[in-house]
BABA-439045 format. One record per residue (C-alpha): residue in three letters; x, y, z. Coordinates in steps of 0.2 Angstrom, whole numbers, plus 5000, padded with zeros to 4 digits. Last residue first. Example, Ala and Ser with C-alpha at 12.3 -4.5 7.8 and 13.67 -1.06 7.14 Angstrom:
REM BABA-439045
('ser' (5068 4995 5036)) ('ala' (5062 4978 5039)) 
//
This chain:
REM BABA-439045
('leu' (4579 5244 5435)) ('arg' (4577 5257 5421)) ('arg' (4566 5269 5432)) ('glu' (4578 5268 5447)) ('leu' (4593 5270 5437)) ('ala' (4587 5286 5429)) ('arg' (4582 5293 5447)) ('gly' (4599 5289 5453)) ('ala' (4608 5298 5438)) ('val' (4597 5314 5441)) ('pro' (4601 5315 5460)) ('trp' (4620 5310 5458)) ('gly' (4627 5323 5447)) ('val' (4623 5331 5430)) ('ala' (4637 5326 5417)) ('ser' (4648 5313 5426)) ('phe' (4632 5306 5434)) ('leu' (4624 5304 5418)) ('met' (4639 5294 5411)) ('leu' (4638 5283 5427)) ('gly' (4620 5280 5424)) ('ile' (4623 5275 5406)) ('leu' (4636 5262 5412)) ('val' (4624 5255 5425)) ('pro' (4610 5254 5412)) ('leu' (4622 5244 5400)) ('trp' (4628 5231 5413)) ('arg' (4615 5219 5407)) ('thr' (4620 5221 5389)) ('gly' (4638 5217 5392)) ('pro' (4633 5201 5401)) ('ser' (4624 5196 5384)) ('pro' (4605 5198 5383)) ('asn' (4595 5182 5379)) ('ser' (4578 5187 5373)) ('gln' (4583 5205 5370)) ('asp' (4595 5201 5355)) ('ala' (4603 5217 5350)) ('gln' (4606 5221 5332)) ('phe' (4621 5224 5320)) ('gly' (4619 5220 5302)) ('gly' (4633 5232 5296)) ('leu' (4649 5239 5303)) ('thr' (4660 5248 5290)) ('val' (4679 5250 5292)) ('ala' (4687 5263 5280)) ('ala' (4701 5256 5268)) ('pro' (4719 5262 5272)) ('ala' (4725 5274 5258)) ('gln' (4735 5266 5245)) ('phe' (4754 5269 5240)) ('leu' (4760 5258 5226)) ('val' (4778 5254 5228)) ('ser' (4794 5254 5218)) ('val' (4812 5249 5219)) ('pro' (4825 5258 5208)) ('gly' (4838 5252 5212)) ('his' (4856 5256 5217)) ('leu' (4867 5270 5211)) ('thr' (4885 5270 5214)) ('met' (4895 5286 5219)) ('ala' (4913 5290 5220)) ('gly' (4918 5303 5232)) ('thr' (4934 5294 5239)) ('val' (4925 5290 5255)) ('ala' (4912 5281 5244)) ('ile' (4894 5287 5242)) ('ser' (4880 5274 5240)) ('glu' (4865 5280 5230)) ('leu' (4849 5272 5234)) ('trp' (4834 5275 5222)) ('tyr' (4816 5275 5225)) ('trp' (4801 5273 5213)) ('tyr' (4783 5279 5218)) ('thr' (4766 5273 5212)) ('gln' (4752 5285 5217)) ('gly' (4734 5279 5222)) ('pro' (4736 5288 5239)) ('ile' (4748 5303 5239)) ('val' (4765 5303 5248)) ('asp' (4775 5315 5258)) ('phe' (4776 5304 5273)) ('asp' (4792 5295 5268)) ('gln' (4799 5285 5283)) ('phe' (4817 5280 5281)) ('gln' (4825 5265 5287)) ('tyr' (4843 5258 5288)) ('thr' (4852 5242 5293)) ('ala' (4870 5239 5295)) ('gly' (4885 5228 5289)) ('gln' (4901 5224 5296)) ('ser' (4918 5225 5287)) ('gly' (4919 5243 5292)) ('gly' (4925 5258 5283)) ('pro' (4910 5268 5289)) ('ala' (4898 5257 5299)) ('gln' (4882 5268 5302)) ('ser' (4885 5277 5286)) ('pro' (4878 5295 5285)) ('val' (4861 5297 5277)) ('thr' (4857 5310 5265)) ('ala' (4838 5312 5263)) ('leu' (4824 5314 5251)) ('leu' (4833 5320 5235)) ('thr' (4819 5322 5222)) ('glu' (4821 5316 5204)) ('pro' (4830 5299 5201)) ('ala' (4828 5292 5184)) ('glu' (4816 5284 5172)) ('pro' (4805 5274 5184)) ('thr' (4793 5288 5185)) ('ala' (4786 5297 5200)) ('ser' (4803 5299 5208)) ('arg' (4812 5297 5225)) ('tyr' (4830 5298 5230)) ('leu' (4840 5292 5245)) ('asn' (4858 5298 5246)) ('phe' (4869 5286 5256)) ('gly' (4885 5287 5267)) ('ala' (4904 5287 5269)) ('asn' (4907 5269 5262)) ('asn' (4923 5261 5258)) ('leu' (4922 5245 5268)) ('glu' (4904 5246 5271)) ('ser' (4899 5227 5273)) ('leu' (4883 5216 5272)) ('thr' (4872 5231 5270)) ('glu' (4853 5233 5273)) ('trp' (4840 5244 5266)) ('ala' (4823 5250 5271)) ('val' (4810 5263 5263)) ('leu' (4794 5264 5273)) ('val' (4780 5273 5263)) ('his' (4768 5283 5274)) ('asp' (4751 5285 5282)) ('ala' (4745 5267 5284)) ('arg' (4761 5259 5278)) ('ala' (4767 5255 5260)) ('ser' (4783 5246 5257)) ('ala' (4800 5250 5249)) ('thr' (4814 5238 5249)) ('phe' (4833 5237 5247)) ('ser' (4842 5221 5252)) ('thr' (4860 5214 5253)) ('leu' (4870 5229 5248)) ('thr' (4889 5228 5248)) ('val' (4896 5245 5249)) ('ala' (4909 5257 5242)) ('leu' (4912 5245 5227)) ('pro' (4928 5249 5218)) ('leu' (4925 5251 5199)) ('ser' (4935 5238 5188)) ('val' (4935 5246 5170)) ('cys' (4931 5241 5153)) ('leu' (4919 5226 5153)) ('glu' (4908 5232 5167)) ('thr' (4907 5249 5159)) ('val' (4901 5244 5142)) ('pro' (4910 5246 5126)) ('met' (4901 5250 5110)) ('ala' (4897 5235 5098)) ('gln' (4904 5239 5081)) ('arg' (4894 5242 5065)) ('glu' (4900 5232 5050)) ('thr' (4904 5238 5032)) ('asn' (4919 5250 5035)) ('ser' (4925 5241 5049)) ('gly' (4934 5243 5066)) ('thr' (4947 5240 5079)) ('trp' (4956 5251 5091)) ('asn' (4971 5248 5103)) ('ala' (4984 5252 5089)) ('pro' (4976 5269 5088)) ('asp' (4984 5273 5105)) ('gly' (4974 5287 5113)) ('val' (4962 5275 5121)) ('ser' (4976 5266 5130)) ('ala' (4985 5282 5137)) ('leu' (4968 5289 5142)) ('val' (4962 5273 5151)) ('ala' (4976 5271 5163)) ('asn' (4969 5282 5177)) ('val' (4952 5272 5176)) ('leu' (4960 5256 5178)) ('ser' (4959 5242 5165)) ('ala' (4959 5224 5170)) ('ala' (4941 5221 5164)) ('asn' (4947 5224 5146)) ('cys' (4945 5238 5133)) ('asn' (4947 5237 5114)) ('trp' (4942 5255 5108)) ('val' (4929 5254 5095)) ('ala' (4927 5259 5077)) ('asn' (4914 5261 5063)) ('asp' (4917 5271 5047)) ('ile' (4936 5271 5045)) ('glu' (4948 5284 5041)) ('asp' (4965 5280 5049)) ('leu' (4962 5285 5067)) ('ala' (4966 5300 5077)) ('val' (4965 5301 5096)) ('ala' (4963 5315 5108)) ('thr' (4966 5319 5126)) ('thr' (4982 5308 5128)) ('gly' (4988 5302 5111)) ('glu' (4986 5319 5102)) ('val' (4985 5333 5115)) ('leu' (4970 5344 5117)) ('gly' (4973 5362 5124)) ('ala' (4972 5370 5107)) ('pro' (4960 5362 5096)) ('leu' (4966 5348 5083)) ('ala' (4962 5354 5066)) ('ser' (4946 5347 5058)) ('glu' (4940 5339 5042)) ('asn' (4925 5330 5035)) ('ser' (4914 5345 5035)) ('ser' (4926 5354 5023)) ('thr' (4941 5366 5025)) ('ala' (4943 5363 5043)) ('asp' (4961 5367 5045)) ('pro' (4978 5358 5048)) ('gln' (4970 5341 5047)) ('trp' (4971 5328 5061)) ('gly' (4977 5311 5057)) ('thr' (4978 5297 5044)) ('asp' (4964 5302 5032)) ('gln' (4948 5306 5042)) ('ser' (4943 5297 5058)) ('asn' (4945 5310 5072)) ('phe' (4941 5310 5090)) ('gly' (4944 5325 5102)) ('tyr' (4942 5326 5121)) ('leu' (4938 5339 5135)) ('phe' (4938 5355 5126)) ('leu' (4933 5371 5136)) ('ala' (4924 5381 5123)) ('ala' (4924 5400 5125)) ('asp' (4916 5406 5108)) ('asp' (4905 5390 5107)) ('pro' (4898 5392 5125)) ('gly' (4903 5380 5139)) ('met' (4909 5362 5139)) ('tyr' (4918 5352 5126)) ('ala' (4918 5335 5116)) ('leu' (4924 5336 5098)) ('ile' (4918 5322 5086)) ('gln' (4926 5320 5069)) ('asp' (4922 5315 5051)) ('gly' (4927 5304 5037)) ('thr' (4918 5297 5021)) ('ser' (4904 5288 5032)) ('ser' (4899 5305 5038)) ('leu' (4892 5308 5056)) ('ala' (4876 5319 5056)) ('phe' (4872 5332 5070)) ('ser' (4859 5344 5063)) ('gly' (4857 5360 5073)) ('glu' (4855 5358 5092)) ('glu' (4852 5341 5099)) ('gly' (4846 5334 5116)) ('phe' (4853 5319 5125)) ('glu' (4848 5313 5143)) ('gly' (4833 5304 5137)) ('ser' (4832 5305 5118)) ('pro' (4842 5310 5103)) ('pro' (4839 5300 5087)) ('asp' (4853 5293 5085)) ('thr' (4862 5283 5098)) ('phe' (4872 5290 5112)) ('leu' (4880 5278 5125)) ('val' (4888 5283 5142)) ('val' (4902 5272 5149)) ('glu' (4905 5273 5168)) ('gly' (4923 5273 5174)) ('ala' (4921 5289 5186)) ('gln' (4904 5288 5194)) ('arg' (4888 5297 5189)) ('asn' (4876 5308 5199)) ('phe' (4859 5309 5191)) ('ser' (4851 5316 5176)) ('ala' (4867 5320 5167)) ('thr' (4864 5332 5153)) ('trp' (4871 5327 5136)) ('ile' (4870 5339 5122)) ('ile' (4873 5334 5104)) ('val' (4878 5348 5093)) ('gly' (4876 5351 5074)) ('glu' (4882 5354 5056)) ('gly' (4885 5372 5051)) ('pro' (4899 5385 5053)) ('arg' (4917 5378 5056)) ('phe' (4921 5380 5075)) ('ser' (4934 5393 5080)) ('gly' (4952 5395 5082)) ('ala' (4958 5402 5065)) ('ala' (4965 5385 5060)) ('thr' (4947 5379 5060)) ('trp' (4939 5366 5072)) ('gly' (4927 5354 5063)) ('arg' (4909 5353 5067)) ('asp' (4903 5335 5072)) ('thr' (4899 5341 5089)) ('phe' (4898 5334 5107)) ('lys' (4892 5345 5121)) ('ile' (4894 5340 5140)) ('glu' (4881 5346 5153)) ('thr' (4882 5342 5172)) ('gly' (4865 5343 5180)) ('ala' (4868 5328 5191)) ('ser' (4886 5328 5197)) ('val' (4900 5319 5188)) ('asn' (4914 5309 5195)) ('glu' (4930 5309 5184)) ('leu' (4935 5298 5170)) ('leu' (4918 5297 5162)) ('met' (4919 5286 5147)) ('phe' (4911 5290 5130)) ('ala' (4901 5281 5117)) ('phe' (4896 5285 5100)) ('glu' (4881 5281 5088)) ('asp' (4874 5287 5071)) ('pro' (4861 5276 5064)) ('asn' (4867 5275 5052)) ('asp' (4886 5271 5048)) ('phe' (4897 5283 5057)) ('asn' (4898 5271 5072)) ('ala' (4909 5278 5086)) ('gly' (4919 5271 5101)) ('val' (4929 5276 5116)) ('ile' (4927 5295 5117)) ('ala' (4937 5299 5133)) ('ile' (4931 5310 5148)) ('asp' (4941 5320 5161)) ('gly' (4955 5321 5149)) ('ala' (4954 5340 5146)) ('ser' (4945 5348 5160)) ('leu' (4928 5346 5169)) ('thr' (4918 5358 5180)) ('thr' (4904 5348 5188)) ('gln' (4887 5356 5186)) ('ser' (4875 5360 5200)) ('his' (4859 5352 5203)) ('val' (4845 5357 5215)) ('pro' (4832 5344 5218)) ('leu' (4814 5350 5221)) ('ser' (4809 5348 5239)) ('leu' (4809 5367 5243)) ('leu' (4797 5370 5229)) ('ser' (4785 5357 5236)) ('thr' (4786 5365 5253)) ('ala' (4782 5382 5246)) ('ala' (4767 5375 5237)) ('met' (4760 5367 5253)) ('leu' (4763 5383 5262)) ('ala' (4753 5393 5249)) ('val' (4739 5380 5250)) ('ala' (4738 5382 5269)) ('met' (4738 5401 5268)) ('leu' (4724 5400 5255)) ('leu' (4713 5389 5267)) ('ile' (4716 5400 5282)) ('ile' (4711 5415 5272)) ('thr' (4695 5406 5266)) ('lys' (4691 5401 5283)) ('arg' (4692 5419 5289)) ('tyr' (4681 5425 5275)) ('met' (4668 5412 5280)) 
//
């Protein structure tokens, strides 16, 4: 009994260690000024702003957005709040991310973030407040940045940000949006966003925030024709097929227990046709599944440039195979089947294999 208990505990420990090893490990992407741009904001309630990524961003990357002004002394004005965005999966340059109050999903809050309809600012940065690495600045108060943050509506332009390139200042307006178009290229966004002439807005009407598809043309690493997940007897079979892989280096396959976002990286699969106009088929067998559980799968194509595009999710309910039960089986002695007539012979052969010819022979004689 003691030995069985030890073996059971070792098995449980091994399963726990395996589960820990399967957890995704995320590392931040270190960004610099101009790697994002704020492309819209609604100061009228509910607060809302949108930003565009201008570099690929890894899952786990954290960017902070504050309505606190920057003082002439080189620090944040006390009070107000910070919105913290944490990427839950890898993001591609050109994607637009939208925040709408109250914070949820990828967004959290420290303090009290509240945009003022009488003028305010949004500063995007990474790192701690006393060593902030500024990424972009947005100001909508008076006609430009102020020399100091003497009130909650004012802000100086932080060192490292440049008006017209990594910062934009609009004549005070409650709700404003950058006018983007599908012909825009990622490397041309900063100059366009930094020009106030490319913005429109209203003090009475909220503005529709930009969306990725309308703002930039993102290169497709792969043309996907199918992506499926199906339950098998003891695993889930994930399969996908491509039409072409002109700019594709490979795939990341993720799984999650919810449809919200990818959680566990299952495999990194190299392209079978890198840079080719021909497609390929792929399969992955996921044995780490539990009966009665629904799973969601995401496929991330990776371009040779490093850009990533997420596909999915697809879902499947994994069920254990049902047990087979035989019922109502009986022999009809009045009309034995051919198999029944040979049954004594089969029994004799079995006895022979166990005890030898003499005993088997006597058994056959008695039966026949």
